[in-house]
C-alpha positions, 0 to 999 in steps of 0.5 A: 500500500502506497503512502497517502499523498493528499487529503480531501475535506468537506466544508463542515470538516473545515469549519469543525477544524477551525472551531477547534483550533480557535477554541470556540465552544458556542455558537454556529460558525461557517467558513467563508472564502475571500477571493481576489481577481486579476487579469492577464494574458495566458499562453495557450499554445505550446509554441508560445505564440497564442495568448488569451485574456484570462481571469485569475481568481486566487483565494486570499483568506479563509474566514470563520464567521458566526451565523444564526443557522447551521447549513452545509458550510457550518457547524455548531461549536457546542456540538463539535467542540464542547466546553471542558467541564469542571471537575 
């Protein structure tokens, strides 16, 4: 069996990881992506003589934001990262 070279995460999994990393224990939190946009001429010819205008849309930031309702992009922090109980 070969070595694992990549992992895939659903949006809820990403939200859960970010909630845990941020030590959040309450509220509903969702992932948001901030995009940028730029343009340029892209070479589409192996010979290097044919270009096409193109849009480049980089992801600039991943944001964890508190929301009112849970959906496919969000998690309830109380469920996925409950606060520690005092003993």
